[in-house]
The first five atom37 places (N, CA, C, CB, O) and aatype in JSON, in Angstrom:
{
  "aatype": [19, 6, 19, 3, 3, 6, 12, 13, 12, 10, 3, 0, 7, 10, 11, 13, 14, 6, 3, 6, 12, 10, 7, 9, 3, 9, 19, 9, 14, 3, 9, 5, 18, 19, 10, 6, 2, 11, 8, 11, 10, 11, 7, 9, 13, 10, 16, 8, 7, 8, 6, 8, 0, 9, 7, 0, 19, 15, 18, 9, 10, 6, 5, 19, 6, 0, 14, 19, 18, 7, 15, 11, 10, 16, 9, 7, 10, 19, 11, 6, 2, 10, 11, 0, 1, 5, 9, 2],
  "atom_mask": [
    [1, 1, 1, 1, 1],
    [1, 1, 1, 1, 1],
    [1, 1, 1, 1, 1],
    [1, 1, 1, 1, 1],
    [1, 1, 1, 1, 1],
    [1, 1, 1, 1, 1],
    [1, 1, 1, 1, 1],
    [1, 1, 1, 1, 1],
    [1, 1, 1, 1, 1],
    [1, 1, 1, 1, 1],
    [1, 1, 1, 1, 1],
    [1, 1, 1, 1, 1],
    [1, 1, 1, 0, 1],
    [1, 1, 1, 1, 1],
    [1, 1, 1, 1, 1],
    [1, 1, 1, 1, 1],
    [1, 1, 1, 1, 1],
    [1, 1, 1, 1, 1],
    [1, 1, 1, 1, 1],
    [1, 1, 1, 1, 1],
    [1, 1, 1, 1, 1],
    [1, 1, 1, 1, 1],
    [1, 1, 1, 0, 1],
    [1, 1, 1, 1, 1],
    [1, 1, 1, 1, 1],
    [1, 1, 1, 1, 1],
    [1, 1, 1, 1, 1],
    [1, 1, 1, 1, 1],
    [1, 1, 1, 1, 1],
    [1, 1, 1, 1, 1],
    [1, 1, 1, 1, 1],
    [1, 1, 1, 1, 1],
    [1, 1, 1, 1, 1],
    [1, 1, 1, 1, 1],
    [1, 1, 1, 1, 1],
    [1, 1, 1, 1, 1],
    [1, 1, 1, 1, 1],
    [1, 1, 1, 1, 1],
    [1, 1, 1, 1, 1],
    [1, 1, 1, 1, 1],
    [1, 1, 1, 1, 1],
    [1, 1, 1, 1, 1],
    [1, 1, 1, 0, 1],
    [1, 1, 1, 1, 1],
    [1, 1, 1, 1, 1],
    [1, 1, 1, 1, 1],
    [1, 1, 1, 1, 1],
    [1, 1, 1, 1, 1],
    [1, 1, 1, 0, 1],
    [1, 1, 1, 1, 1],
    [1, 1, 1, 1, 1],
    [1, 1, 1, 1, 1],
    [1, 1, 1, 1, 1],
    [1, 1, 1, 1, 1],
    [1, 1, 1, 0, 1],
    [1, 1, 1, 1, 1],
    [1, 1, 1, 1, 1],
    [1, 1, 1, 1, 1],
    [1, 1, 1, 1, 1],
    [1, 1, 1, 1, 1],
    [1, 1, 1, 1, 1],
    [1, 1, 1, 1, 1],
    [1, 1, 1, 1, 1],
    [1, 1, 1, 1, 1],
    [1, 1, 1, 1, 1],
    [1, 1, 1, 1, 1],
    [1, 1, 1, 1, 1],
    [1, 1, 1, 1, 1],
    [1, 1, 1, 1, 1],
    [1, 1, 1, 0, 1],
    [1, 1, 1, 1, 1],
    [1, 1, 1, 1, 1],
    [1, 1, 1, 1, 1],
    [1, 1, 1, 1, 1],
    [1, 1, 1, 1, 1],
    [1, 1, 1, 0, 1],
    [1, 1, 1, 1, 1],
    [1, 1, 1, 1, 1],
    [1, 1, 1, 1, 1],
    [1, 1, 1, 1, 1],
    [1, 1, 1, 1, 1],
    [1, 1, 1, 1, 1],
    [1, 1, 1, 1, 1],
    [1, 1, 1, 1, 1],
    [1, 1, 1, 1, 1],
    [1, 1, 1, 1, 1],
    [1, 1, 1, 1, 1],
    [1, 1, 1, 1, 1]
  ],
  "atom_positions": [
    [[0.9, -1.12, 0.04], [0.03, 0.02, 0.01], [0.91, 1.22, -0.03], [-0.95, 0.06, 1.21], [1.87, 1.3, 0.74]],
    [[0.64, 2.18, -0.9], [1.38, 3.37, -0.91], [0.52, 4.61, -0.58], [2.03, 3.51, -2.22], [-0.53, 4.82, -1.18]],
    [[0.98, 5.39, 0.34], [0.26, 6.71, 0.69], [1.31, 7.75, 0.55], [-0.42, 6.75, 2.2], [2.34, 7.69, 1.22]],
    [[1.05, 8.71, -0.33], [1.98, 9.83, -0.55], [3.36, 9.18, -0.95], [2.11, 10.78, 0.8], [3.46, 8.46, -1.95]],
    [[4.35, 9.45, -0.15], [5.72, 8.97, -0.49], [6.14, 7.83, 0.5], [6.79, 10.18, -0.42], [7.32, 7.6, 0.75]],
    [[5.15, 7.16, 1.03], [5.45, 6.1, 1.97], [4.77, 4.76, 1.51], [4.97, 6.52, 3.41], [3.68, 4.75, 0.94]],
    [[5.48, 3.65, 1.79], [4.92, 2.38, 1.4], [4.87, 1.44, 2.58], [5.74, 1.76, 0.27], [5.78, 1.4, 3.41]],
    [[3.76, 0.67, 2.66], [3.49, -0.25, 3.69], [3.17, -1.52, 3.14], [2.45, 0.19, 4.56], [2.36, -1.57, 2.22]],
    [[3.75, -2.65, 3.64], [3.49, -3.98, 3.11], [2.55, -4.71, 4.1], [4.85, -4.79, 2.89], [2.79, -4.73, 5.31]],
    [[1.51, -5.28, 3.57], [0.58, -6.05, 4.35], [0.71, -7.48, 3.99], [-0.83, -5.59, 4.15], [0.33, -7.89, 2.9]],
    [[1.26, -8.26, 4.9], [1.59, -9.65, 4.71], [2.71, -9.8, 3.66], [0.34, -10.44, 4.3], [2.9, -8.97, 2.78]],
    [[3.41, -10.89, 3.82], [4.58, -11.07, 2.89], [4.72, -12.61, 2.87], [6.0, -10.28, 3.4], [5.65, -13.17, 3.46]],
    [[3.81, -13.26, 2.2], [3.77, -14.73, 2.17], [4.31, -15.35, 0.94], [0.0, 0.0, 0.0], [4.72, -14.71, -0.03]],
    [[4.26, -16.75, 1.03], [4.69, -17.5, -0.09], [3.56, -18.47, -0.39], [6.04, -18.22, 0.18], [2.58, -18.57, 0.36]],
    [[3.71, -19.17, -1.47], [2.71, -20.25, -1.74], [3.48, -21.46, -2.19], [1.65, -19.83, -2.84], [4.62, -21.39, -2.63]],
    [[2.81, -22.58, -2.05], [3.38, -23.84, -2.44], [3.08, -24.09, -3.84], [2.89, -24.96, -1.61], [2.03, -23.68, -4.32]],
    [[3.98, -24.78, -4.55], [3.82, -24.97, -6.02], [2.68, -25.89, -6.37], [5.09, -25.53, -6.63], [2.28, -26.74, -5.58]],
    [[2.16, -25.73, -7.54], [1.13, -26.65, -8.05], [1.77, -27.96, -8.43], [0.38, -26.05, -9.28], [3.0, -28.0, -8.55]],
    [[1.05, -29.02, -8.61], [1.6, -30.3, -8.92], [2.47, -30.32, -10.12], [0.55, -31.24, -9.09], [3.47, -31.03, -10.15]],
    [[2.11, -29.55, -11.12], [2.87, -29.55, -12.37], [4.2, -28.76, -12.27], [2.01, -28.96, -13.46], [4.98, -28.75, -13.22]],
    [[4.44, -28.12, -11.13], [5.67, -27.33, -10.97], [6.75, -28.19, -10.34], [5.42, -26.08, -10.11], [7.25, -27.91, -9.25]],
    [[7.1, -29.24, -11.06], [8.15, -30.18, -10.54], [9.46, -29.48, -10.31], [8.37, -31.36, -11.51], [9.92, -28.68, -11.12]],
    [[10.04, -29.83, -9.16], [11.39, -29.27, -8.8], [11.32, -27.96, -8.08], [0.0, 0.0, 0.0], [12.35, -27.46, -7.63]],
    [[10.14, -27.37, -7.95], [9.94, -26.12, -7.28], [9.47, -26.37, -5.82], [8.92, -25.26, -8.05], [8.47, -27.06, -5.61]],
    [[10.17, -25.83, -4.84], [9.74, -26.12, -3.48], [8.78, -24.99, -2.98], [11.0, -26.24, -2.53], [7.77, -25.29, -2.33]],
    [[9.08, -23.76, -3.27], [8.2, -22.67, -2.87], [8.1, -21.59, -3.94], [8.69, -22.06, -1.57], [8.97, -21.51, -4.8]],
    [[7.1, -20.8, -3.9], [6.97, -19.73, -4.82], [6.9, -18.45, -3.99], [5.73, -19.91, -5.75], [5.98, -18.29, -3.18]],
    [[7.84, -17.54, -4.17], [7.75, -16.25, -3.43], [7.38, -15.11, -4.42], [9.14, -15.93, -2.69], [7.56, -15.19, -5.64]],
    [[6.86, -14.1, -3.83], [6.4, -12.93, -4.69], [7.54, -12.19, -5.33], [5.6, -11.91, -3.85], [8.66, -12.19, -4.82]],
    [[7.25, -11.55, -6.47], [8.24, -10.72, -7.12], [8.32, -9.43, -6.33], [7.88, -10.46, -8.63], [7.32, -8.71, -6.25]],
    [[9.46, -9.1, -5.76], [9.57, -7.89, -4.93], [10.4, -6.82, -5.63], [10.18, -8.23, -3.56], [10.94, -5.92, -4.98]],
    [[10.5, -6.92, -6.89], [11.31, -5.87, -7.64], [10.92, -4.49, -7.42], [11.25, -6.08, -9.08], [11.77, -3.6, -7.3]],
    [[9.62, -4.25, -7.37], [9.08, -2.91, -7.11], [9.48, -2.43, -5.78], [7.58, -2.89, -7.22], [9.86, -1.27, -5.59]],
    [[9.38, -3.39, -4.8], [9.77, -2.97, -3.45], [11.28, -2.64, -3.32], [9.39, -4.06, -2.45], [11.68, -1.72, -2.61]],
    [[12.13, -3.45, -4.06], [13.59, -3.14, -4.04], [13.86, -1.82, -4.68], [14.41, -4.23, -4.76], [14.69, -1.06, -4.19]],
    [[13.19, -1.51, -5.75], [13.35, -0.21, -6.39], [12.93, 0.96, -5.58], [12.61, -0.19, -7.63], [13.35, 2.1, -5.81]],
    [[12.06, 0.65, -4.58], [11.42, 1.77, -3.83], [11.61, 1.54, -2.33], [9.88, 1.88, -4.18], [10.8, 2.0, -1.52]],
    [[12.7, 0.81, -1.96], [12.91, 0.38, -0.59], [12.99, 1.64, 0.4], [14.24, -0.47, -0.52], [12.68, 1.54, 1.59]],
    [[13.38, 2.71, -0.13], [13.48, 3.93, 0.72], [12.2, 4.44, 1.17], [14.16, 5.0, 0.03], [12.12, 5.24, 2.1]],
    [[11.09, 3.94, 0.47], [9.71, 4.33, 0.86], [9.05, 3.32, 1.94], [8.8, 4.38, -0.47], [8.08, 3.65, 2.61]],
    [[9.66, 2.12, 2.02], [9.02, 1.16, 2.88], [9.17, 1.47, 4.34], [9.54, -0.17, 2.61], [10.28, 1.49, 4.87]],
    [[8.09, 1.7, 4.97], [8.06, 2.12, 6.41], [7.81, 0.99, 7.34], [7.0, 3.16, 6.63], [8.06, 1.12, 8.54]],
    [[7.29, -0.18, 6.81], [6.94, -1.34, 7.63], [6.28, -2.43, 6.95], [0.0, 0.0, 0.0], [5.6, -2.27, 5.93]],
    [[6.49, -3.62, 7.54], [5.79, -4.9, 6.99], [4.84, -5.24, 8.19], [6.91, -6.24, 6.59], [5.28, -5.45, 9.32]],
    [[3.54, -5.28, 7.87], [2.55, -5.65, 8.8], [1.96, -6.97, 8.48], [1.51, -4.64, 8.86], [1.47, -7.22, 7.39]],
    [[2.03, -7.84, 9.5], [1.65, -9.24, 9.35], [0.34, -9.56, 10.11], [2.79, -10.15, 9.85], [0.2, -9.29, 11.3]],
    [[-0.58, -10.14, 9.36], [-1.93, -10.38, 9.96], [-1.97, -11.63, 10.84], [-2.99, -10.51, 8.85], [-2.72, -11.7, 11.81]],
    [[-1.18, -12.59, 10.47], [-1.15, -13.89, 11.18], [0.02, -14.77, 10.74], [-2.46, -14.64, 10.97], [0.7, -14.44, 9.77]],
    [[0.25, -15.88, 11.44], [1.52, -16.6, 11.22], [1.55, -17.74, 10.26], [0.0, 0.0, 0.0], [2.47, -18.56, 10.28]],
    [[0.53, -17.82, 9.42], [0.51, -18.87, 8.35], [1.58, -18.54, 7.3], [-0.92, -18.97, 7.66], [1.89, -17.37, 7.07]],
    [[2.11, -19.56, 6.68], [3.14, -19.37, 5.62], [2.71, -18.43, 4.48], [3.5, -20.73, 5.02], [3.5, -17.66, 3.94]],
    [[1.4, -18.53, 4.15], [0.92, -17.67, 3.05], [0.87, -16.17, 3.46], [-0.48, -18.14, 2.59], [0.61, -15.29, 2.64]],
    [[1.11, -15.94, 4.73], [1.18, -14.48, 5.22], [2.55, -14.1, 5.65], [0.24, -14.24, 6.41], [2.83, -12.9, 5.63]],
    [[3.44, -14.98, 6.04], [4.75, -14.68, 6.64], [5.91, -15.33, 5.89], [4.77, -15.13, 8.08], [7.06, -14.94, 6.09]],
    [[5.64, -16.33, 5.01], [6.7, -17.14, 4.48], [7.81, -16.47, 3.64], [0.0, 0.0, 0.0], [8.9, -17.02, 3.5]],
    [[7.53, -15.31, 3.1], [8.49, -14.58, 2.28], [9.25, -13.5, 3.09], [7.78, -13.94, 1.09], [10.16, -12.84, 2.58]],
    [[8.85, -13.35, 4.33], [9.51, -12.19, 5.05], [11.01, -12.36, 5.09], [8.98, -12.07, 6.51], [11.73, -11.39, 4.89]],
    [[11.52, -13.55, 5.34], [12.95, -13.68, 5.45], [13.66, -13.38, 4.09], [13.29, -15.09, 5.93], [14.78, -12.88, 4.07]],
    [[13.02, -13.69, 3.03], [13.61, -13.38, 1.71], [13.57, -11.83, 1.48], [12.82, -14.15, 0.54], [14.5, -11.27, 0.9]],
    [[12.57, -11.22, 1.9], [12.47, -9.78, 1.76], [13.48, -9.05, 2.65], [11.07, -9.33, 2.09], [14.19, -8.16, 2.18]],
    [[13.56, -9.44, 3.92], [14.55, -8.84, 4.87], [15.96, -9.04, 4.5], [14.37, -9.39, 6.21], [16.82, -8.26, 4.92]],
    [[16.27, -10.06, 3.71], [17.64, -10.19, 3.18], [18.08, -9.04, 2.32], [17.75, -11.45, 2.39], [19.27, -8.76, 2.18]],
    [[17.06, -8.33, 1.72], [17.38, -7.31, 0.72], [16.86, -5.92, 1.15], [16.78, -7.7, -0.66], [17.26, -4.92, 0.55]],
    [[16.03, -5.84, 2.08], [15.42, -4.58, 2.48], [15.33, -4.55, 4.02], [14.01, -4.4, 1.82], [14.97, -5.52, 4.68]],
    [[15.68, -3.34, 4.55], [15.55, -3.12, 5.98], [14.22, -2.41, 6.26], [16.75, -2.3, 6.53], [13.95, -1.34, 5.72]],
    [[13.43, -3.03, 7.07], [12.13, -2.49, 7.45], [11.67, -3.06, 8.81], [11.08, -2.81, 6.36], [12.0, -4.2, 9.15]],
    [[10.95, -2.32, 9.55], [10.41, -2.91, 10.8], [9.26, -3.83, 10.41], [9.92, -1.77, 11.83], [8.55, -3.62, 9.42]],
    [[9.1, -4.85, 11.27], [8.09, -5.83, 11.05], [7.15, -5.77, 12.26], [8.71, -7.26, 10.84], [7.61, -5.71, 13.4]],
    [[5.83, -5.79, 12.0], [4.84, -5.69, 13.01], [3.91, -6.87, 12.95], [4.08, -4.41, 12.86], [3.55, -7.35, 11.87]],
    [[3.51, -7.35, 14.11], [2.57, -8.43, 14.1], [2.39, -8.89, 15.59], [0.0, 0.0, 0.0], [3.01, -8.34, 16.5]],
    [[1.54, -9.89, 15.79], [1.35, -10.4, 17.17], [2.58, -10.98, 17.68], [0.26, -11.42, 17.24], [3.5, -11.21, 16.9]],
    [[2.68, -11.24, 19.0], [3.8, -11.9, 19.56], [4.07, -13.27, 18.93], [3.61, -12.05, 21.01], [5.22, -13.62, 18.65]],
    [[2.99, -14.02, 18.71], [3.1, -15.31, 18.1], [3.68, -15.23, 16.65], [1.74, -15.96, 18.09], [4.6, -15.95, 16.26]],
    [[3.05, -14.29, 15.91], [3.48, -14.14, 14.5], [4.95, -13.66, 14.4], [2.54, -13.14, 13.75], [5.67, -14.15, 13.54]],
    [[5.4, -12.78, 15.2], [6.78, -12.33, 15.21], [7.73, -13.49, 15.64], [6.93, -11.1, 16.16], [8.84, -13.65, 15.12]],
    [[7.24, -14.28, 16.61], [8.02, -15.43, 17.02], [8.24, -16.45, 15.85], [0.0, 0.0, 0.0], [9.33, -17.0, 15.7]],
    [[7.25, -16.67, 15.08], [7.33, -17.54, 13.89], [8.29, -16.93, 12.83], [5.89, -17.77, 13.28], [9.07, -17.64, 12.2]],
    [[8.22, -15.67, 12.65], [9.1, -15.03, 11.69], [10.56, -15.16, 12.18], [8.71, -13.52, 11.49], [11.45, -15.48, 11.39]],
    [[10.79, -14.92, 13.49], [12.12, -15.1, 14.02], [12.64, -16.54, 13.8], [12.13, -14.75, 15.5], [13.81, -16.71, 13.47]],
    [[11.8, -17.55, 13.97], [12.2, -18.91, 13.67], [12.52, -19.08, 12.22], [11.14, -19.87, 14.08], [13.49, -19.77, 11.91]],
    [[11.74, -18.48, 11.28], [12.11, -18.64, 9.89], [13.44, -17.95, 9.59], [11.02, -18.09, 8.99], [14.24, -18.48, 8.81]],
    [[13.7, -16.77, 10.2], [14.98, -16.09, 10.05], [16.14, -16.93, 10.48], [14.99, -14.82, 10.81], [17.15, -17.08, 9.8]],
    [[15.94, -17.53, 11.73], [16.95, -18.33, 12.3], [17.23, -19.56, 11.41], [16.54, -18.73, 13.71], [18.39, -19.92, 11.22]],
    [[16.22, -20.18, 10.88], [16.36, -21.36, 10.04], [17.18, -20.99, 8.75], [14.93, -21.92, 9.68], [17.94, -21.83, 8.25]],
    [[17.03, -19.78, 8.22], [17.73, -19.36, 7.04], [18.98, -18.64, 7.41], [16.87, -18.51, 6.17], [19.62, -18.05, 6.54]],
    [[19.38, -18.64, 8.69], [20.57, -17.97, 9.18], [20.63, -16.52, 8.85], [21.76, -18.62, 8.68], [21.66, -16.07, 8.35]],
    [[19.6, -15.75, 9.07], [19.52, -14.38, 8.81], [19.28, -13.67, 10.1], [18.46, -14.09, 7.81], [18.36, -14.03, 10.84]],
    [[20.08, -12.67, 10.4], [19.93, -11.88, 11.69], [18.85, -10.88, 11.6], [21.23, -11.16, 12.06], [18.6, -10.16, 12.57]]
  ]
}
């Protein structure tokens, strides 16, 4: 979501591949626009802890610095994902 010169991300999930997508483990969103405008990103807001809502956060935070907001449980799950991928 963009408001004036600020950008806010609502959920940052992944999806699991369709049966015909052999050899693909996960599908993450194209974040090229976010990368090109990362100076505008003011925060990532997570609604819940399912993979379709948080699964791509670790991939995004590898490339963009932004605060992440969510419930204590959701943030805990994100921290576990970051730890599993060895991202601080």
